[in-house]
N, C-alpha and C positions, 0 to 999 in steps of 0.2 A: 106435891106441888098444891094439893088442896089447902095445906097449912099455910103457905105463902098467901094464896088468895083470900083465905078467910081471915088471917090477920090484917091484910090490907082493908078488907071490908067492901061491902057492896057498892058503896059510892065510887071507890077507886075502880072497881070491876066494871061498872057501867060506863066509866070515862075510857077504859081501856077498849071496850068494845067499840067506842066511837072513833078510834084511832087505827082501825084494822084496814089494811090496803088489800082491796080485792084484787087489784093488778099484780101485787107481789105474792099474793097466794096462787094466781095462776102461773106466774113466772116460775116459782119453786115447785109447781105441779102439786099442791096441797089443798087446792080449791075444792075439788070434787070429794076428796077424802074427808075434809074438814064438814063439808056440807052435809055428808052422810052421818059422821060422828056427832053432829050437832042435831041430827034429827030435823033438818029443814029441807023443804021441798024446793026453796028457792032461796039463795044465798045473794044478799046484798047489803049494803050499809042500814038501811031501814029494817029489813027482816031481822037482822043480826041485833039492832038496838030493841026490837019489840021482843025478840026471844030472849032478852037480857035476864028476866026473873027466872025462867025455866032453866036457863043455862048455870045460873046462881044456885039455883036449888040442887042441881047435879053436883056442884062443887061442894055445898054444904052436906050432901049425902056421902060426900068421900069418894066419889068416882075418880081415882087416881089417873088412870088412863086417859080419861076425857080431859082431867086437869093438864096433863102433859101435853096432849094434842093442842089444847088451847094456848098454852103457853107457847108452844111453837108458832102458832098463828100470830100471837102478839110480837115474838121476837123478829119472825120474818118481815113483819110490817114495818120493822124499825131497824133494819140492819145498818143503815147509816150511822144511827146513835150506837150502836152496838160496836161498830169498828171504831168510831171516835173513842169511846169509853176504853175498850181494849188498848187502843194506841197510847192514850193517856197513862193508862197503868203499865205500859210497856209488856202487856202479855203478848206472847207470840201467837199469831193466828193467820188465817188464811180468809181473807174476805169476811172476817167475823166468826169464822169457825175455828175452834182450837181442839187440840188433842184431848180427848177425854181423860187421859193418863196424865195430864198437866199437873205439875206440883206447884200449887198456887202460892206457898208460903212467901216466896220472894218477891211476888208481884202485889199480894194483897196484904200489905203491911198495915200495921196499926193505924187506924183513922181513915183507911182507903174510902170507906164508903161516904163519909163527910165531905173528903176531898172531890170525889165524883160528883157528889150531889151539887157542892158549891160551883164547880167547873162548869156543869151542863144545864142546871135547872132553868136557866133563861132561854136556852137554846132549843130544849126538847120539851114536850109536855110533861109536867110534873109527875103525873100518875105512871106514865110509861117509864120515866126514869126510875121512880122508886120500884116499880116492878122489876126492872132489870137489874138494879143493885141488888134487891133481895134475892132475885133468881140466881144471879151470878154466885152470890154468897152461899146459896143452898147447894147449887151444883158443884161448886169448887171446895167448899170447906165444910158441907153438910151442916151448916149452921142452922139452929132452931130459933135464933134470936131474930127478931124483925127489926130493921132498921127503918125508923120513922123520925125524920127531923121535926124540930117544932116549926110550926106554919109560918 
């Protein structure tokens, strides 16, 4: 996951931090665990934004476990988008969660990233959408290539 974050860059990372939902973190019971993993005594939108440079340094240092936890935070905060994207791609899932052994070839056909991006870029924050497209590609196909459309 560190590779996905670093490829997207620090500006996208900062924007991702701005879109974290504390309520959803509490609902899915990852608030306290993430607060500890992020090494924050207090976790709210402001402290998370201020901690951005320290969190980015940990990503650059290659802390994969932390990057995985952080990606969960971003994804949980945007389950509505995930459900929409998976439905659009016709990927079988249960409220945004799919089987880890899913064979993605029939769903992630040639050009799927561009189709998803064009469909949802106006509906969801660009940085969050880019992160999810790249995360989904990394998770299901183990792709090392970054999808980054022209601005």
